[in-house]
C-alpha positions as CSV (number, residue, x, y, z in Angstrom):
1,M,146.4,83.0,223.0
2,Q,147.7,79.4,222.5
3,R,148.9,79.2,226.1
4,L,145.4,80.2,227.3
5,H,143.8,77.6,225.1
6,T,146.2,74.9,226.4
7,W,145.4,75.9,230.0
8,L,141.7,75.8,229.4
9,D,141.8,72.4,227.6
10,Q,143.7,70.8,230.4
11,D,140.5,70.7,232.4
12,E,137.2,71.2,230.5
13,R,135.6,72.4,233.7
14,R,137.7,75.6,233.5
15,S,136.4,76.5,230.1
16,L,132.8,75.6,231.1
17,L,133.0,77.7,234.3
18,L,134.5,80.6,232.5
19,A,131.9,80.5,229.7
20,L,129.0,80.2,232.0
21,T,130.3,83.0,234.2
22,A,130.7,85.3,231.2
23,L,127.2,84.4,229.9
24,A,125.6,84.9,233.3
25,G,127.2,88.4,233.6
26,L,126.0,89.3,230.2
27,C,122.4,88.3,230.8
28,A,122.4,90.1,234.2
29,L,123.6,93.2,232.4
30,A,121.2,92.8,229.5
31,Y,118.0,91.7,231.3
32,G,118.5,92.6,234.9
33,Q,120.0,96.1,234.8
34,E,117.4,98.8,235.5
35,L,114.6,96.3,235.0
36,G,112.2,97.9,237.5
37,S,113.3,101.5,237.1
38,L,110.8,102.3,234.3
39,G,107.1,102.6,234.7
40,L,104.8,100.3,232.7
41,M,104.7,101.2,229.1
42,D,101.5,101.9,227.3
43,K,99.6,100.4,225.8
44,T,100.4,96.7,225.7
45,E,102.5,96.3,228.8
46,G,100.1,98.3,230.9
47,L,97.3,96.0,229.8
48,F,99.2,92.7,230.1
49,V,100.4,93.4,233.6
50,E,97.1,94.4,235.0
51,I,95.5,91.1,234.3
52,P,97.8,89.1,236.7
53,R,97.3,91.8,239.3
54,E,93.5,91.2,239.1
55,M,94.1,87.4,239.2
56,L,96.0,87.9,242.4
57,T,93.3,90.2,243.8
58,T,90.3,88.1,242.9
59,G,91.9,84.7,243.4
60,D,90.5,83.5,240.1
61,W,93.5,82.0,238.2
62,I,91.4,80.5,235.4
63,T,89.5,83.4,233.8
64,P,91.6,86.5,232.7
65,R,90.0,89.9,233.4
66,W,91.1,93.4,232.6
67,N,89.4,96.6,233.5
68,G,86.4,94.8,234.9
69,E,85.8,92.7,231.8
70,L,86.6,89.2,230.6
71,F,89.8,89.2,228.4
72,F,90.4,86.2,226.2
73,D,92.8,87.7,223.7
74,Y,95.7,85.6,225.1
75,P,95.9,82.4,227.1
76,V,97.0,82.2,230.6
77,W,100.7,81.2,230.8
78,G,102.2,84.8,230.9
79,Y,99.6,85.9,233.4
80,W,100.4,83.0,235.7
81,M,104.1,83.8,235.6
82,V,103.6,87.5,236.4
83,A,100.9,86.7,239.1
84,L,103.3,84.2,240.7
85,S,106.1,86.8,240.7
86,F,103.7,89.3,242.3
87,R,102.9,86.8,245.0
88,L,106.5,86.0,245.7
89,F,108.0,89.5,245.4
90,G,105.1,92.0,245.7
91,V,103.4,94.0,243.0
92,S,106.0,96.2,241.2
93,E,107.4,96.9,237.8
94,W,110.4,94.7,238.6
95,A,108.3,91.8,239.6
96,A,106.1,92.2,236.5
97,R,109.1,92.0,234.2
98,L,111.2,89.4,236.0
99,P,109.4,86.4,234.4
100,V,110.0,87.8,230.9
101,A,113.7,88.4,231.7
102,L,114.0,84.9,233.0
103,A,112.3,83.5,229.9
104,A,114.7,85.4,227.6
105,T,117.7,84.4,229.7
106,T,116.6,80.7,229.8
107,T,116.5,80.6,226.0
108,V,120.0,82.1,225.8
109,F,121.4,79.5,228.1
110,A,119.5,76.7,226.3
111,L,121.1,77.8,223.0
112,F,124.5,77.6,224.7
113,A,123.7,74.1,226.0
114,V,122.5,72.8,222.6
115,L,125.7,74.1,220.8
116,V,127.8,72.4,223.5
117,L,126.1,69.1,223.0
118,V,126.0,69.2,219.2
119,G,129.7,70.0,218.9
120,S,132.0,67.2,217.9
121,P,133.7,65.3,220.8
122,Q,136.9,65.5,218.8
123,E,137.0,69.3,219.2
124,Q,139.1,71.0,221.8
125,P,136.9,72.1,224.7
126,H,137.7,75.8,224.1
127,Q,136.5,75.5,220.5
128,R,133.2,73.8,221.4
129,L,132.5,76.1,224.3
130,G,133.6,79.2,222.3
131,R,131.1,78.4,219.6
132,A,128.4,78.0,222.2
133,L,129.3,81.2,223.9
134,L,129.3,83.1,220.6
135,G,125.9,81.8,219.6
136,S,124.3,82.6,223.0
137,T,125.9,86.1,222.9
138,V,124.5,86.8,219.5
139,L,121.0,86.0,220.7
140,A,121.4,87.8,224.0
141,L,122.6,91.0,222.3
142,S,120.1,91.0,219.4
143,P,118.0,94.2,219.7
144,G,114.7,92.2,219.4
145,W,115.5,89.6,222.1
146,L,117.0,92.3,224.3
147,G,114.0,94.7,223.8
148,W,111.2,92.2,224.3
149,G,113.1,90.5,227.1
150,R,112.8,93.6,229.3
151,F,109.1,94.4,228.9
152,S,106.2,92.2,230.3
153,V,104.2,91.3,227.2
154,T,103.2,87.9,225.8
155,D,105.6,87.8,222.8
156,M,108.6,86.7,224.8
157,F,106.7,83.9,226.5
158,L,105.7,82.5,223.2
159,A,109.1,83.0,221.5
160,S,111.0,81.4,224.3
161,A,108.6,78.4,224.6
162,I,108.8,77.8,220.8
163,S,112.6,78.1,220.9
164,L,113.0,75.7,223.8
165,A,110.7,73.2,222.0
166,L,112.8,73.4,218.9
167,F,116.0,73.1,220.9
168,G,114.4,69.9,222.3
169,F,113.9,68.7,218.8
170,V,117.5,69.4,218.0
171,L,118.7,67.4,221.0
172,A,116.5,64.4,220.0
173,H,117.6,64.6,216.4
174,T,121.4,64.8,217.2
175,A,121.5,62.2,220.0
176,T,124.4,59.7,219.8
177,D,125.2,56.3,221.3
178,Q,127.6,58.1,223.7
179,R,124.7,60.3,225.0
180,P,121.6,58.0,225.0
181,W,119.8,60.3,227.5
182,Q,119.8,63.1,225.0
183,R,116.9,61.7,222.9
184,P,114.3,61.3,225.7
185,L,115.4,64.6,227.2
186,G,114.9,66.3,223.8
187,Y,111.4,64.7,223.3
188,I,110.3,65.7,226.8
189,A,111.4,69.3,226.2
190,L,109.7,69.3,222.8
191,A,106.3,68.2,224.2
192,V,106.5,70.3,227.4
193,F,107.4,73.5,225.8
194,C,105.0,73.1,222.9
195,G,102.4,72.8,225.6
196,I,103.6,75.9,227.3
197,A,103.7,77.8,224.0
198,V,100.0,76.8,223.4
199,L,99.3,78.1,226.9
200,A,101.2,81.3,226.1
201,K,99.5,82.2,222.8
202,G,97.3,79.4,221.4
203,P,97.5,76.8,218.7
204,V,100.4,78.7,216.9
205,G,102.6,77.4,219.8
206,L,102.2,73.9,218.4
207,L,101.9,74.7,214.7
208,L,105.2,76.5,214.3
209,P,107.5,73.9,215.8
210,G,105.6,71.2,214.0
211,L,105.9,73.0,210.7
212,V,109.7,73.3,211.1
213,M,110.1,69.6,212.0
214,L,107.8,68.4,209.2
215,V,109.4,70.5,206.5
216,F,112.9,69.4,207.6
217,W,112.0,65.7,207.6
218,A,110.5,66.1,204.1
219,L,113.6,67.9,202.7
220,N,116.1,65.5,204.2
221,G,114.2,62.4,203.0
222,T,113.3,60.9,206.4
223,F,109.6,62.0,206.6
224,L,108.1,58.5,206.7
225,Q,110.9,57.1,208.8
226,Q,110.4,59.8,211.4
227,L,106.6,59.3,211.4
228,R,107.2,55.6,212.3
229,T,110.0,56.0,214.9
230,T,108.9,59.1,216.8
231,P,107.2,58.2,220.1
232,W,104.0,60.1,219.2
233,I,101.7,58.7,221.9
234,P,103.9,59.7,224.9
235,L,104.6,63.1,223.3
236,V,100.9,63.8,222.7
237,L,100.0,62.7,226.2
238,L,102.7,64.9,227.7
239,F,101.7,67.8,225.6
240,L,98.0,67.5,226.5
241,G,98.9,67.1,230.2
242,V,100.6,70.5,230.0
243,A,98.2,72.4,227.8
244,A,94.8,70.9,228.1
245,P,93.8,71.4,231.8
246,W,93.5,75.2,231.6
247,Y,91.6,75.1,228.3
248,A,89.2,72.6,229.8
249,M,88.7,74.7,233.0
250,A,88.3,77.9,231.1
251,T,85.7,76.3,228.8
252,A,83.9,74.9,231.8
253,A,83.9,78.3,233.5
254,N,83.0,80.5,230.5
255,G,81.5,78.2,227.9
256,S,81.0,79.3,224.4
257,E,82.1,82.9,225.2
258,F,85.6,81.7,225.8
259,L,85.7,79.5,222.7
260,G,84.3,82.2,220.5
261,R,86.5,85.0,221.7
262,F,89.7,83.1,222.0
263,L,89.6,80.6,219.1
264,G,87.4,82.6,216.8
265,F,88.6,86.2,217.3
266,S,92.1,85.9,218.8
267,N,93.3,83.2,216.5
268,V,91.3,82.6,213.3
269,E,90.3,86.2,212.8
270,R,93.7,87.6,213.7
271,F,95.3,85.4,211.0
272,T,92.7,85.9,208.3
273,S,91.8,89.6,208.8
274,V,93.3,92.8,210.1
275,I,92.3,93.5,213.7
276,Y,93.2,96.4,216.0
277,D,94.3,98.3,212.9
278,H,97.6,96.5,212.4
279,P,97.9,95.7,208.7
280,G,101.1,95.1,206.7
281,P,102.3,94.0,203.2
282,P,103.6,90.5,202.6
283,W,107.2,91.6,203.0
284,F,106.5,93.4,206.3
285,Y,108.7,91.2,208.4
286,L,111.8,91.1,206.1
287,P,113.1,94.6,207.3
288,W,112.0,93.8,210.8
289,V,114.0,90.6,211.0
290,A,117.0,92.6,209.7
291,I,116.4,95.4,212.4
292,L,115.7,93.0,215.3
293,L,118.9,91.0,214.6
294,L,121.2,94.0,213.8
295,P,124.2,93.9,213.4
296,W,124.2,90.2,213.1
297,S,121.6,90.2,210.3
298,L,124.2,91.7,207.9
299,F,125.9,88.4,207.9
300,L,122.8,86.3,207.2
301,P,123.2,86.4,203.3
302,V,126.7,84.9,203.6
303,A,125.3,82.3,206.0
304,F,122.6,81.4,203.5
305,A,125.0,81.1,200.6
306,R,127.5,79.1,202.6
307,L,124.9,76.4,203.2
308,R,124.3,75.9,199.5
309,V,120.7,74.8,200.1
310,W,120.0,74.8,196.3
311,R,122.0,71.6,196.1
312,W,119.8,68.6,197.0
313,K,122.5,66.6,198.6
314,T,123.0,69.4,201.1
315,W,119.8,68.3,202.8
316,R,120.9,64.6,202.9
317,Q,123.7,65.0,205.5
318,S,125.5,61.9,206.7
319,S,125.7,63.1,210.3
320,P,122.7,64.5,212.2
321,A,124.9,67.1,214.0
322,N,125.6,68.6,210.6
323,D,121.9,69.2,210.1
324,L,121.9,72.0,212.7
325,P,122.5,74.8,210.2
326,L,119.7,73.5,208.0
327,I,117.3,73.3,210.9
328,A,118.3,76.9,211.8
329,L,117.6,78.0,208.3
330,L,114.2,76.4,208.2
331,W,113.5,77.8,211.7
332,L,114.0,81.3,210.4
333,V,112.3,80.9,207.0
334,V,109.2,79.0,208.2
335,M,108.6,81.6,211.0
336,V,108.9,84.5,208.6
337,A,106.7,82.8,205.9
338,F,104.0,81.9,208.4
339,F,103.7,85.4,210.0
340,S,104.0,87.1,206.6
341,A,100.9,85.1,205.5
342,A,98.9,86.5,208.4
343,A,96.7,89.5,207.9
344,T,97.4,91.1,211.3
345,K,101.1,92.1,211.6
346,L,103.1,93.5,214.5
347,P,106.9,93.5,214.9
348,G,106.8,91.4,218.1
349,Y,105.1,88.5,216.3
350,I,108.4,87.6,214.5
351,L,110.3,87.2,217.7
352,P,110.3,83.3,217.5
353,A,112.4,83.6,214.4
354,L,115.4,85.3,216.0
355,P,117.0,82.3,217.7
356,G,117.1,80.6,214.3
357,G,118.9,83.6,212.8
358,A,121.3,83.7,215.8
359,L,122.2,80.1,215.3
360,L,122.9,80.7,211.6
361,V,125.2,83.6,212.4
362,A,127.1,81.6,215.1
363,L,127.6,78.7,212.8
364,L,128.9,81.0,210.1
365,F,131.7,82.3,212.3
366,A,132.3,79.0,214.1
367,P,131.1,76.1,211.8
368,L,130.6,72.6,213.1
369,A,132.6,71.3,210.2
370,P,135.1,72.8,207.7
371,S,133.1,74.8,205.1
372,P,133.3,73.8,201.5
373,A,132.8,77.5,200.5
374,P,134.6,80.0,202.7
375,L,133.0,83.0,200.9
376,A,135.7,85.3,202.2
377,W,134.6,88.0,199.8
378,G,131.1,87.9,201.2
379,M,132.4,88.1,204.7
380,R,134.5,91.1,203.8
381,L,131.6,92.8,202.1
382,S,129.3,92.3,205.1
383,G,132.0,93.5,207.4
384,W,132.5,96.8,205.5
385,I,128.8,97.3,205.3
386,N,128.7,96.7,209.1
387,A,131.4,99.2,209.7
388,L,129.8,101.8,207.4
389,L,126.4,101.3,209.2
390,L,127.9,101.8,212.6
391,A,129.7,104.9,211.6
392,S,126.5,106.3,210.1
393,M,124.6,105.4,213.3
394,A,127.3,107.1,215.4
395,L,126.9,110.3,213.4
396,A,123.1,110.1,213.6
397,A,123.2,109.6,217.4
398,V,125.4,112.7,217.9
399,L,123.3,114.9,215.6
400,A,119.9,113.5,216.8
401,P,119.3,116.3,219.3
402,R,119.0,118.8,216.5
403,W,116.2,116.8,214.9
404,I,114.1,116.1,218.0
405,E,110.8,117.9,218.0
406,Q,109.0,119.0,221.1
407,D,106.1,116.7,222.1
408,P,103.3,118.9,223.6
409,S,102.4,116.0,225.9
410,Y,106.0,115.8,227.3
411,P,107.4,119.3,226.7
412,A,110.6,118.8,228.8
413,F,111.6,115.5,227.3
414,A,113.5,116.7,224.3
415,D,115.5,119.2,226.4
416,A,116.2,116.5,229.0
417,L,117.4,114.2,226.3
418,K,119.7,116.8,224.9
419,G,121.2,117.6,228.2
420,S,121.7,114.0,229.4
421,G,124.8,113.3,227.3
422,L,123.0,110.2,225.8
423,P,123.8,111.1,222.2
424,W,127.5,110.9,222.9
425,L,127.1,107.9,225.2
426,L,125.5,106.1,222.3
427,G,127.6,107.5,219.5
428,L,131.0,106.7,221.1
429,P,130.5,102.9,221.3
430,L,129.1,102.9,217.8
431,L,132.1,104.8,216.5
432,L,134.6,102.5,218.4
433,G,132.8,99.5,217.0
434,A,133.1,100.8,213.4
435,I,136.9,101.4,214.0
436,G,137.3,97.9,215.5
437,L,135.7,96.4,212.4
438,V,138.0,98.3,210.1
439,V,141.0,97.1,212.1
440,V,139.8,93.5,211.9
441,L,139.1,93.8,208.2
442,L,142.5,95.2,207.4
443,R,144.0,92.0,208.8
444,G,142.8,90.2,205.7
445,S,141.5,86.6,205.8
446,R,142.9,86.1,209.3
447,G,140.6,88.7,210.7
448,L,137.3,87.5,209.2
449,P,136.5,84.9,211.9
450,W,136.8,87.8,214.4
451,L,134.3,90.2,212.9
452,W,131.8,89.3,215.6
453,L,134.1,90.7,218.3
454,P,133.8,94.5,217.7
455,N,130.0,94.1,217.5
456,T,129.9,92.3,220.8
457,G,132.0,95.0,222.3
458,W,129.9,98.0,221.2
459,L,126.6,96.3,222.1
460,A,127.9,95.5,225.6
461,A,129.2,99.1,226.0
462,V,125.8,100.5,225.1
463,L,124.3,98.4,227.8
464,V,126.8,99.6,230.3
465,L,126.8,103.3,229.3
466,V,123.3,104.0,227.9
467,L,120.8,102.0,230.0
468,P,121.7,103.5,233.4
469,V,121.0,107.0,232.0
470,L,118.2,106.3,229.5
471,V,115.9,104.3,231.7
472,P,115.6,106.8,234.6
473,L,115.3,109.7,232.2
474,V,112.5,108.2,230.2
475,D,110.7,107.2,233.4
476,R,111.1,110.7,235.0
477,E,110.0,112.6,231.9
478,R,107.4,110.3,230.3
479,Q,106.1,107.7,232.8
480,L,106.2,109.4,236.1
481,P,103.4,112.0,235.3
482,I,101.0,109.2,234.3
483,R,101.9,107.0,237.3
484,A,101.6,109.9,239.8
485,L,98.2,111.1,238.5
486,S,96.8,107.6,238.3
487,R,97.7,107.1,242.0
488,L,96.2,110.5,242.8
489,A,93.0,109.4,241.1
490,A,92.9,106.4,243.3
491,E,93.3,108.6,246.4
492,Q,91.0,111.5,245.5
493,G,88.3,109.8,243.4
494,R,85.1,108.7,245.0
495,S,84.1,105.1,244.7
496,D,81.1,105.9,242.5
497,E,83.0,108.5,240.4
498,P,84.0,107.2,236.9
499,L,87.6,107.8,235.8
500,L,87.9,108.7,232.1
501,V,91.2,108.7,230.2
502,V,91.0,111.1,227.3
503,G,92.9,110.6,224.0
504,Y,95.7,108.1,223.9
505,K,94.8,104.8,225.6
506,R,97.1,104.8,228.6
507,Y,96.2,101.3,229.8
508,S,98.7,101.6,232.7
509,V,96.2,104.0,234.4
510,V,94.1,100.9,235.3
511,F,97.1,99.3,237.0
512,Y,98.3,102.3,238.9
513,S,94.9,103.6,239.9
514,G,93.6,100.1,240.8
515,R,90.1,101.0,239.5
516,P,88.1,100.6,236.2
517,V,88.7,103.2,233.6
518,L,86.8,104.4,230.5
519,F,88.9,105.3,227.5
520,V,87.2,108.1,225.5
521,T,88.0,110.5,222.6
522,S,85.1,112.9,222.8
523,A,82.4,114.0,225.2
524,R,79.7,112.3,223.1
525,K,81.5,109.0,223.3
526,A,82.1,109.6,227.0
527,M,78.4,109.9,227.7
528,R,77.7,106.8,225.6
529,S,80.4,104.9,227.5
530,L,78.9,106.0,230.8
531,D,75.5,104.9,229.8
532,E,76.7,101.5,228.5
533,A,78.7,100.9,231.7
534,A,75.8,102.1,233.9
535,R,78.3,104.4,235.6
536,R,76.4,107.6,236.5
537,S,77.3,110.0,239.3
538,D,77.2,113.8,239.6
539,S,80.9,114.1,238.5
540,V,83.6,112.4,236.6
541,L,87.4,112.4,236.8
542,L,89.1,113.3,233.4
543,F,92.8,112.3,232.8
544,G,94.8,113.5,229.8
545,S,97.4,115.9,228.5
546,D,96.6,119.6,228.1
547,A,96.3,119.2,224.3
548,E,94.0,116.2,224.6
549,L,91.8,117.8,227.2
550,L,91.5,121.0,225.1
551,E,90.5,118.9,222.0
552,F,88.0,117.2,224.2
553,G,86.5,120.6,225.1
554,I,88.1,121.2,228.5
555,G,90.0,124.5,228.8
556,P,92.3,125.6,231.6
557,G,89.4,127.0,233.7
558,D,87.0,124.2,233.2
559,G,86.2,121.8,236.0
560,T,88.0,121.5,239.3
561,P,91.7,120.8,239.2
562,V,92.7,117.7,241.1
563,G,96.3,117.4,240.1
564,R,98.9,118.3,237.5
565,R,102.2,116.7,236.4
566,D,104.0,118.5,233.6
567,A,101.5,118.7,230.7
568,H,99.1,116.2,232.2
569,R,96.1,117.0,234.3
570,L,93.5,115.3,236.4
571,V,90.2,117.3,236.5
572,R,86.9,116.7,238.2
573,L,84.0,117.7,235.9
574,P,80.3,117.8,236.7
575,V,78.4,115.3,234.6
576,Q,76.0,118.1,233.6
577,Q,78.8,120.0,232.0
578,L,80.0,116.8,230.3
579,E,76.5,116.4,228.8
580,Q,76.6,119.9,227.5
581,L,79.9,119.2,225.7
582,G,78.4,116.0,224.2
583,K,75.5,117.7,222.6
584,P,75.8,118.2,218.8
């Protein structure tokens, strides 16, 4: 190992090239593998991707529309990125998810760059680059970042923009005389990515980075100094130059409807009251942070204790570079506190907190400076819990087929999963990871800095072994029936014939059919929806599973069959019969 370090340190470019190559390969594996092999997932992804498709079709890149209606729940950045991808590469699932994968990957590389720049110049190149590679790997292999980095929804666009803005703040804060360009670069990144975050989700994109900065300045005693020395006017002008034009054009095009729907409903009401039936207790995000950062979150308590934040002098660091762990801590805590205070809660909302947690874990294993409190007992305890958890997960993965229940909407899925070998493909890396952790722990104190290695190994092995089998299986058994029948509805349906989706709101039907859809749960509501939409013809197309159609009142012999895929049917039904079903 020492000979390798010596060889790498002889020319820093060797270490840098090796680290960047490894990171690029990891991101390609995590965010590029099987990216377009899965049909759009309902409900959110099916909704989100349809809006940029309609932008491309109509040529209106200012006003978002979905299913024939104005849609102001989210701003326009994510739609623009997906629509641009559609224009460059054609309309497909791969093109829809490419911008999200690039956003996740860009944040991973940005974390790498920040850790390289913040590292001490006195360190050996392999030490500084090793820390940077470790930190970026922790984020890239976090289940939350990995999961949301593969599906085209707005959460990753917001999380990546907020993260890049805060990385800009770190660069500006840690600039040195040897790197005078770092401060203006950091400020530019801060303003630009705050603007993009506001374009991705709204005012929260500026509020969250601002809160982290203000709280940090207050705690380290430089609040007034920073207010005086920060170049606010250029920052504000650059921010407004990025964020303001679309808001001005959307307001000019849609007036008070845009302001009321977006600012009133999608921001104020989402924070102050529960919408779309997504409530949650104040502690809702604590287990979600732990889950979305597994297995790295098991080491967060040790990272917190090692900082000794209860000591006031901890916040008064002599070197700005040593402030990075404290900024990471506030990054994580402020995000969790803010979203915990909101009334509407969803797991994806907490995604902006994950890079802060990844930084804390990386700086625990590879600190910027010698730690005054090694906390070896805490590391050992976390390591043993980690090993026990992986062993339990391995056992659960192997036994899972016995517990899987048949879903009447997808009757063949459980059997296909059992016969795929996936339980063993998942269980084996988990078991090997647990064994690797035990081996490292048995080495005593010498092994503690290497506890991250078995976790990296089993997570990478899951990507290699599980994704190529899981993604095609899920698509074939669950997504293909919806996609096939949606396209059949586009081919067989008459232009004046309404398409009704019964039961679960499969929003992807709008994307794959390319036509407006009414989502209904009963015949009475279906007639009301037809009246409200002024969509009347002598027949309708009904789409749903056998169980959903039966609950709706459509038996096996009712209507004219148009198509069937597994337990899903497309049926043509006379409106007169639908009216009879809707009568009390």
